[in-house]
Wavefront OBJ file of the C-alpha trace (Angstrom):
o trace
v 7.999 11.852 -2.188
v 6.080 11.038 -5.359
v 3.030 8.952 -6.131
v 1.868 7.724 -9.536
v -1.461 6.414 -10.823
v -1.681 2.753 -9.952
v -4.088 -0.165 -10.391
v -6.388 -1.234 -7.579
v -4.278 -4.297 -6.815
v -0.958 -2.515 -6.291
v 0.625 0.476 -4.582
v 3.676 2.409 -5.784
v 5.675 4.897 -3.690
v 9.117 6.397 -4.120
v 11.582 8.628 -2.317
v 14.970 10.157 -3.137
v 17.741 10.146 -0.552
v 21.194 11.697 -0.486
v 23.165 8.470 -0.298
v 24.647 5.979 -2.731
v 22.637 2.817 -3.500
v 24.860 0.650 -1.284
v 24.155 2.791 1.795
v 20.461 3.115 0.961
v 20.150 -0.663 0.532
v 22.050 -1.285 3.767
v 19.941 1.119 5.826
v 16.720 -0.357 4.445
v 17.743 -3.952 5.226
v 20.566 -4.372 7.766
v 19.492 -1.117 9.406
v 15.781 -1.937 9.264
v 15.450 -1.608 13.039
v 16.931 1.908 13.019
v 13.938 3.425 11.214
v 11.015 0.990 11.399
v 8.375 2.456 13.806
v 7.586 0.509 16.983
v 3.858 0.815 16.339
v 4.036 -1.216 13.102
v 3.969 -4.668 14.689
v 1.478 -7.533 14.520
v 2.498 -9.110 17.842
v 0.657 -8.789 21.133
v 3.589 -7.298 23.056
v 5.780 -4.242 22.313
v 8.262 -4.543 19.466
v 11.874 -4.710 20.624
v 13.679 -5.281 17.315
v 12.638 -5.307 13.637
v 14.576 -7.691 11.385
v 14.975 -8.531 7.689
v 17.242 -11.573 7.332
v 19.638 -10.796 4.411
v 19.149 -13.760 2.064
v 16.610 -15.482 -0.145
v 14.329 -17.337 2.237
v 15.173 -14.941 5.053
v 12.402 -14.036 7.434
v 10.986 -10.565 8.066
v 9.869 -10.409 11.663
v 9.503 -8.413 14.848
v 11.100 -9.671 18.064
v 9.446 -8.947 21.401
v 11.246 -8.546 24.736
v 10.569 -12.162 25.784
v 12.126 -13.486 22.577
v 8.887 -14.197 20.721
v 9.356 -13.570 16.973
v 6.342 -12.472 14.922
v 6.974 -13.149 11.247
v 5.241 -11.014 8.628
v 7.189 -11.748 5.448
v 9.803 -13.801 3.577
v 12.615 -12.575 1.302
v 12.104 -14.010 -2.202
v 14.802 -12.053 -4.125
v 18.076 -10.584 -2.822
v 20.266 -8.553 -5.200
v 22.266 -5.957 -3.221
v 22.591 -3.072 -3.759
v 19.977 -2.913 -6.526
v 16.808 -4.640 -5.373
v 15.121 -7.128 -3.104
v 11.619 -8.604 -2.914
v 9.543 -9.635 0.081
v 6.487 -11.866 0.196
v 4.011 -9.867 2.322
v 2.333 -12.521 4.489
v -0.083 -10.378 6.485
v -3.736 -11.158 5.836
v -6.676 -8.681 5.820
v -7.054 -9.246 9.595
v -3.421 -8.086 9.983
v -2.251 -11.537 11.076
v 0.533 -13.735 9.671
v -0.510 -16.165 6.929
v 2.182 -18.840 6.294
v 0.715 -19.798 2.879
v 2.953 -18.054 0.305
v 0.265 -18.454 -2.376
v -1.797 -15.912 -0.414
v 1.051 -13.394 -0.157
v 1.429 -10.156 -2.107
v 4.887 -8.907 -3.180
v 6.881 -5.876 -2.071
v 9.752 -5.020 -4.427
v 12.215 -2.262 -3.481
v 14.638 -0.961 -6.130
v 17.610 1.369 -5.612
v 18.730 3.489 -8.572
v 21.716 5.834 -8.585
v 21.014 9.412 -9.714
v 23.120 12.521 -10.256
v 24.377 14.540 -7.317
v 24.974 11.582 -5.029
v 21.259 10.789 -4.853
v 19.476 7.430 -4.912
v 15.906 6.929 -6.030
v 14.122 4.242 -4.029
v 11.038 2.768 -5.701
v 8.660 0.518 -3.796
v 6.022 -1.572 -5.555
v 3.521 -3.496 -3.439
v 1.706 -5.671 -5.979
v -0.600 -8.683 -6.358
v -2.708 -7.557 -3.419
v -5.601 -9.580 -4.860
v -3.832 -12.717 -3.614
v -5.045 -11.858 -0.104
v -8.616 -12.719 -1.086
v -11.899 -10.843 -1.217
v -10.944 -8.378 1.552
v -7.604 -7.398 -0.009
v -8.789 -3.773 -0.251
v -8.358 -3.505 3.536
v -4.663 -4.126 3.088
v -4.426 -1.737 0.155
v -6.143 1.009 2.147
v -3.645 0.535 4.957
v -0.445 0.399 2.912
v -1.535 3.193 0.540
v -2.632 5.560 3.323
v -0.570 8.196 5.148
v 0.511 5.708 7.794
v 1.501 3.169 5.138
v 4.413 3.069 2.716
v 4.572 6.843 2.103
v 5.134 7.591 5.778
v 7.474 4.628 6.180
v 9.640 5.722 3.246
v 9.848 9.166 4.806
v 11.224 7.623 8.011
v 13.669 5.550 5.966
v 14.751 8.609 3.961
v 15.579 10.591 7.092
v 17.789 7.770 8.324
v 19.481 6.916 5.021
v 20.349 10.475 3.970
v 23.917 11.569 4.636
v 23.725 15.071 6.115
v 26.396 17.717 6.494
v 28.028 17.404 9.923
v 26.576 20.771 10.976
v 23.063 19.630 10.043
v 23.116 16.105 11.503
v 22.294 17.136 15.115
v 19.532 19.456 13.884
v 17.945 16.618 11.912
v 18.104 14.482 15.065
v 16.209 17.180 16.973
v 13.570 17.506 14.236
v 13.091 13.729 14.112
v 12.809 13.608 17.916
v 10.262 16.410 17.779
v 8.235 14.417 15.232
v 8.108 11.483 17.630
v 7.213 13.624 20.648
v 4.514 15.498 18.717
v 2.939 12.201 17.662
v 3.064 10.839 21.221
v 1.501 13.999 22.628
v -1.805 13.124 20.928
v -1.907 9.546 22.245
v -5.115 8.940 24.181
v -6.376 12.510 23.758
v -10.046 12.638 22.812
v -10.686 14.178 19.364
v -13.135 16.669 20.867
v -10.236 18.016 22.967
v -7.920 18.662 20.027
v -9.157 22.257 19.788
v -9.488 22.900 23.542
v -7.583 25.920 24.870
v -6.716 25.392 28.564
v -6.517 29.170 29.080
v -7.358 32.202 26.929
v -3.597 32.789 26.614
v -2.777 29.300 25.286
v -3.430 27.600 21.965
v -5.067 24.251 21.293
v -3.046 21.167 20.424
v -4.100 21.073 16.765
v -3.422 24.776 16.295
v 0.085 24.252 17.659
v 0.625 21.287 15.333
v -0.637 23.320 12.378
v 1.747 26.141 13.316
v 4.701 23.721 13.437
v 3.819 22.507 9.931
v 3.404 26.098 8.725
v 6.847 27.154 9.987
v 8.532 24.027 8.634
v 6.929 24.860 5.288
v 8.442 28.343 5.532
v 11.834 26.741 6.179
v 11.429 24.557 3.076
v 10.668 27.667 1.007
v 13.684 29.410 2.512
v 15.768 26.477 1.251
v 14.443 26.915 -2.286
v 11.427 24.589 -2.596
v 8.055 26.264 -3.159
v 5.986 23.832 -1.127
v 2.288 24.551 -0.561
v 0.968 23.188 2.729
v -2.631 23.815 1.693
v -3.218 25.320 5.146
v -3.197 28.948 4.069
v -2.578 31.533 6.799
v -4.667 29.819 9.490
v -1.595 28.934 11.545
v 0.641 31.965 11.094
v 2.026 33.761 14.118
v -0.561 36.155 15.512
v -3.431 34.707 13.483
v -6.826 35.362 15.051
v -8.297 32.302 16.736
v -11.364 31.033 14.900
v -14.097 28.503 15.548
v -12.830 24.917 15.368
v -15.158 24.179 12.443
v -13.190 26.564 10.194
v -9.918 24.639 10.600
v -8.790 21.574 8.613
v -9.028 18.134 10.165
v -6.146 16.524 11.996
v -5.781 14.119 9.044
v -5.340 17.011 6.611
v -2.785 18.674 8.882
v -0.875 15.371 9.152
v -0.982 14.938 5.360
v 0.527 18.411 4.995
v 3.113 17.556 7.633
v 4.246 14.428 5.766
v 4.630 16.327 2.488
v 6.504 19.198 4.148
v 8.786 16.824 6.063
v 9.668 14.795 2.963
v 10.766 17.974 1.202
v 12.457 19.424 4.287
v 14.714 16.444 4.957
v 15.615 16.231 1.274
v 16.594 19.914 1.222
v 18.570 19.619 4.458
v 20.415 16.632 3.012
v 21.478 18.608 -0.060
v 23.111 21.494 1.841
v 26.848 22.120 1.398
v 29.392 23.969 3.540
v 29.331 26.960 1.171
v 25.544 27.183 1.313
v 25.448 26.937 5.113
v 27.984 29.776 5.385
v 25.903 32.189 3.291
v 24.402 35.226 5.076
v 21.046 34.609 6.714
v 18.040 35.767 4.708
v 16.378 36.871 7.942
v 18.152 37.855 11.157
v 15.810 36.706 13.938
v 18.327 37.777 16.617
v 21.790 39.335 16.546
v 23.250 35.807 16.881
v 21.722 34.688 13.573
v 24.341 35.516 10.955
v 24.457 32.590 8.513
v 22.006 30.207 6.881
v 23.187 27.551 9.333
v 22.291 29.863 12.231
v 18.912 30.562 10.673
v 18.101 26.853 10.350
v 19.231 26.239 13.943
v 16.988 29.051 15.194
v 13.957 27.591 13.430
v 14.737 24.143 14.842
v 14.770 25.751 18.298
v 11.391 27.325 17.457
v 10.120 23.865 16.465
v 11.243 22.418 19.800
v 9.597 25.245 21.730
v 6.215 24.465 20.213
v 6.572 20.709 20.692
v 7.081 21.571 24.360
v 3.808 23.507 24.228
v 2.043 20.366 22.983
v 3.232 18.563 26.113
v 2.097 21.448 28.312
v -1.410 21.541 26.820
v -1.670 17.743 27.027
v -0.962 17.841 30.770
v -3.312 20.794 31.233
v -6.052 18.605 29.728
v -5.411 16.041 32.453
v -3.242 13.512 30.602
v 0.119 12.093 31.693
v 3.300 13.611 30.365
v 4.900 12.592 27.089
v 8.404 12.076 28.485
v 9.420 10.530 31.799
l 1 2 3 4 5 6 7 8 9 10 11 12 13 14 15 16 17 18 19 20 21 22 23 24 25 26 27 28 29 30 31 32 33 34 35 36 37 38 39 40 41 42 43 44 45 46 47 48 49 50 51 52 53 54 55 56 57 58 59 60 61 62 63 64 65 66 67 68 69 70 71 72 73 74 75 76 77 78 79 80 81 82 83 84 85 86 87 88 89 90 91 92 93 94 95 96 97 98 99 100 101 102 103 104 105 106 107 108 109 110 111 112 113 114 115 116 117 118 119 120 121 122 123 124 125 126 127 128 129 130 131 132 133 134 135 136 137 138 139 140 141 142 143 144 145 146 147 148 149 150 151 152 153 154 155 156 157 158 159 160 161 162 163 164 165 166 167 168 169 170 171 172 173 174 175 176 177 178 179 180 181 182 183 184 185 186 187 188 189 190 191 192 193 194 195 196 197 198 199 200 201 202 203 204 205 206 207 208 209 210 211 212 213 214 215 216 217 218 219 220 221 222 223 224 225 226 227 228 229 230 231 232 233 234 235 236 237 238 239 240 241 242 243 244 245 246 247 248 249 250 251 252 253 254 255 256 257 258 259 260 261 262 263 264 265 266 267 268 269 270 271 272 273 274 275 276 277 278 279 280 281 282 283 284 285 286 287 288 289 290 291 292 293 294 295 296 297 298 299 300 301 302 303 304 305 306 307 308 309 310 311 312 313 314 315 316 317 318 319 320
């Protein structure tokens, strides 16, 4: 994921995926519902299906279980597989505004690159059209939960993975969702609570997951820096909560690590996966594929710990 300097009235984000432009375009549009998060919805009831109608004049909307459709945009340009443009019709109160003269524009371009990659560039421009409070929209779409995080979700779905990696990516993506849900409703002052002297706090566990995923990215050849130092390494001495980074900083590191991790996993070939493991965690770990699978199991173990600590704090379970 990359970000460039941009004017105050626009936002630019981009991501590279291992897929040709036709697949990338299709996943972004026809497959919109397969990656769009349920929480990004302006309706009053839970989102059942997210839709971009594939034509100029097509609506962008969320459908609720009772059939109510909450429109948030209109397609103004449709040029598969190269680009399309949406009129963003959400006002600074995050409600639908039918007046197209008040709408900003979201252009998404798909450019073929070497190695079977596609660069996806997103420009959200003319935010000033939303009026004097347009900065509220810019803050939202430019923030971690805005287009950068959304493109990461899209990239995971659009990338074509090796058949041996596909189920592991599914587990990692499921873990991401479960980890996010584990914090729902938990009071911020409880993020660093340790239910017992033998257990870790929820934010320490999350930081450790990010740390180990960062180690996996490095193992795959990308020198990512989480910015978290050694605070979350295995066996690290527990410190006062004030010495640790905020949840927002840990989540920022997580998004950067995940963007690089999924890109690296998407680039793996059969020959690379068959190479000897660089570290033999157990006697069963012989190849790079085994090593990745072991670390995915480690990831799942700690996501389970998040659920355990959540319940120990008196909250309902994450699953079931």
